[in-house]
Every structure is written in structure tokens, then in C-alpha cells.
C-alpha positions, 0 to 999 in steps of 0.5 A: 244325727244327734237332736237338739230341743232349744228352751228359751226363756224370754226374760233376762233374768239369767238366774231364772235360766239357771233354774230351768236348766237344773229342773231339765237334768232328769231328762239329760239321758244318753239317749234323748235329745239334747236340751240347751237354755238360753236367756233373751238378753233384751227381754223384760227382766221379768214377764210381770204384765201383758205389754213385758209380754207383747215385748218378748213375744217379738224377741222369741220370734227372732230368737227362733227364726234365727237358731231354725236351721240348728235344732229340732224343737222349741219350748217357750219357757214363760206361762205367758207362752209369749209369741206361741202362735207366731212362732208356729208360722215361723217354723215347721219344727215343733214348737211348745208353750209351757202354760199350754202344755202344763195344763195340758199334763195336769188334765192326765194327772188330776183334772182338778187344777190349782196354779200358783201364780207370782202377781195378781196381775199374773192371775188375771192373764192366766184365766183369760188364756185358759178360758181361750184354750176352753180350759178354765172349767178345768181351772178351779183357782190360782192364787199369787204368792205376791213375788215379782220373778226377781224374788224367787230366788229369796227360797226361804220366803218363797218356800214358804208362800207357796205352800201357803197356796198350794194348801189352800187349793188342794184343802180350800179349793180341792186341787187334786194337781198343782200347777207352776205358773212361772218358769221361775218356781222351776226349783220348788218342784220336788219340796213342795210335791212331799209336802202336799202329797199330790202331782205338783207339774213344772210346766218347762219339764213337762213342755220339755218332755213333749218337745222330746218325745216330739222329737223321737216319734218323728212329729212335725209342727201344725201346718202353717197357717192355722186350721187346715 
């Protein structure tokens, strides 16, 4: 029986969805579950504040509820992980937030994590989430490129700013792995890794790979209601 991973972009920016979809091509093999990327068309154009994240969380829940019968695992492709806990109450299928999975992957790849974010407000939310996950001591720094999600399509400018942040994280803060703090940065991962010569984690790739892994091994999601 065919298996399916649904990757949900909670913002309404189709350019971000297209970049995510292309970045996931290496995970599309003949024997792998299919990967479908969708855009939440009623979502914020970019998730750049807590308010945006709260709005997106409701829409993610609606999307998962309506798709549950036809999907084997879900990925929430926003670094705020909007609606992650609610999603795990809605479905028994595995649900992966890209921030949670990205941080876990970065720990395995280096452990001294430098995060590249879009805006200063994003940095504050990222630190709060890292503390919630008890991982704040594994993040050495989180630096913003000071660009909105919509501006991430300007490849020359974005690549330059990301490289500057990456060099600071590596050289000044001694990060030995870089984690991209926005799903819209997916297209820059490989070039950044080549330039910095340290692992660069695209969290959507990491979360989708984990989703495929969970399907292949037949994992069930957590028990509803929190701790068993």
C-alpha cells in the first residue's frame, strides 16, 4: 500500500512551498513514501511574530484534521512549530515540527548549534522554544539576517547575509553545526555548507527524513493526552 508524508507550509507564500518541495527531492526515491508539500492558503504570508504563529496553529490543526485519513505522517514546515502539540492530539499519525526535529538532528551532527534566523523577534521566540525543550545550552548563538520571509527570494542578497551570519556563528561563537531557522531558507543550505565547511541542517529536510523513517519502521505517534 502506498505511504504518504504531508509537508505543511503554514504560511501562504507559494515561493516558500516551492523551495521546500525542491529541497526535498533527495528524499524522493522509488521505494520511499511519497512526499507532498502544500501551502495553507489562508495563513499569514510570513510567520514573523507570535501572533502569526498562533493564527497558523489553528490552520495547521484544520489541515491535519481534514487530511488524516489519507496521510501516514505529517511535517509542520515552520520553525515556530505552530500547532505541534495540538496536532499530536488530533491524529495518531506521527507529526514532526521542523524546529524540534532540526535541533535534535543538529545535536547529532555537532552539538554546538548556531541558528540563522530571519528577524530579531524570531530569535526571541527561538530561545524561548529551546528553553522549553531544555536545549538552550546546546545553542551557542542565534543570529538574524534581518529579512522578512518575502525577501528570502532575493538570492544574492540573502546568500551574502546568511554567509556572514554563518561565519560569525562558526568563528566567533564556535558553532560546529549550523541550523537554518526558517523553512524559506531551504534553497541556501548546500551552498552555505560548501562555504562554511561545517554541517548545515535544513530542518524541513530533517523532519521529512524522520517522517519517512517513522513510516518505514511502523512507529505510532505519542499517546493522546500527554504523558502516559
